[in-house]
N, C-alpha and C positions, 0 to 999 in steps of 0.2 A: 565558324567563319573561316578559319585558317584551314580546316579539313576540307571545306567546300571549295576554297580556292585551289588547294592541291589537286582535288579531283578534277576541277576544271582544266588546270594546266596538263594533267596527265591525259585527259580526254583530247585536248587540243594537240598534244604531241603525238598521240596514237592516231588522230586523223590525218596529221602531217605526214607520218611515216606510211600510212595506208595510201595517201595520195601520191607519194613518191613511187610506190610499187605499181601504180596503174600504168597501162600503156599510154603513150603520148599521142593522143588523138589530135591534138592541136597541130602538131607537125604533119600528120598524115592529111588532114583537111587542107592545110596550107600548101603543101606539095601538090595536091590535086588541084586546087584553085589557081595556083600559080602557073599551071600549065595553059590556062585560058588567057585570051587576049584582052586584058582590062585596059581601058583608056582613062577612066576617071574614078576618083574616090570621093564620095560624098559623106559628110558627117551632118546628121540632123539631131538637134536637141531642142525639144519643145519647152516653153516657159511654164507649162503645167504638167501635172503628173501624167506619165505616159505608161500604159499598161502593155503586156505582150500583145493583146489583140490590136491595140492601136498602133503598135510597131508594124504588124502585118499589113493593116490598112494603109498606113503611110507609104510603105514600100510598094504595095500593089497600086495604089493610086499614082505614084510617081511613074511606074512601069507603064501604066495605061496612058497617062497624060502625055508622056514624051515619046512620041511615035517612032523616033529614030533609035530607040534603045532595042538592041537585039537580045542581050542577056543582062541580067541584073542578079547580084546576090547580095543579100543583106544579112547583117547580124545585129540584133538588138541586145544590148548588155546593160546590166544594172550600172547606175551611176555611182561613183565612188563616195560621194557625200550623202546622197539620199538613196538608200538601198531599195526604196519602193518605187523608184522612177527608172525608166529606161532611156537610152539614146541609141541611135542607129549609125552604123557604118555601112556604106553601100559601095559596091564596085559595079561599074556598068561597062558594056561593050556596045558600040554604036554602028549604025550604017554610015552616017555622015557626021563626023566630029564637029564641023562648023555649025550645022543645023541644030545638033544636039546642044551644043554650048548655048546657042540662042535660045532654044526652048527651056533649058535649065535656068538661064538668066530671067526669062519671063516668069517661070515657075517660082523662083526665089523672091520675086517682087510681090507675089501674092501671099507670102508668109509674113507673120507678125514681126515687127521690128525687134521683139524681145526673144524671138527664136534664133537659134544658130542653124544656118544653112550654109555649109562651106564645101565648095567644090574645088578640087585640085586635080591636075593631070598626074597620072601615075608614071613615075620614072622607072620603078622596078616592080614588076607584077608579083614577084615572089615575096618581097618585102611587104607589099600591101596586103597580100594574102595572109602572111604571118601576123600582120597587125590586127586584122579583123578577127582572127581565130585565136587570139591570145588567151581567151578565157575558156575555151572548150574543155580542157582537162579539169580545171578547178571547179567548174559548175557541178561536177558530179560529187564533190566532197564537201564544199562549204556552203552550198545552197544558192549560189549565184546563178540564177536561171539565165539562160541565153535563149534567144528566139532567132532562128535562121532559116533561109530558104534560098533556092536558086530558081529564077524564073527565066524562061526562054520564049521567044516567039517562033 
């Protein structure tokens, strides 16, 4: 048992050192996304288990339903407490912010009262981009899968 624990600690330390040696993809993606004109950040967490395919479907449906969205990027990341579940962070750019806000409000009313659908205006697009790409590096080393895409019209 003691030898097994030492081996696990040594493996974990080795993985951590290897992760530090990796290039910082998170900053590269954040810098690139930060150059785009994002207006809103949306966080969606469903009250049931959400898979990578469901993440894609939720983001694509939102993109199609809200006609005033020009560009949408989403990142689905694993939840901290339930590693088999995902939640989404979405950045959007719109044609008309007032109409898009109205459409988002209508969309949020169709969602279960147990789900999280949080919309906030973006104050700093670089900070928003950094936040949604925070797990891009670690996913390569510790198995935290991320799902992401950029959709444009």
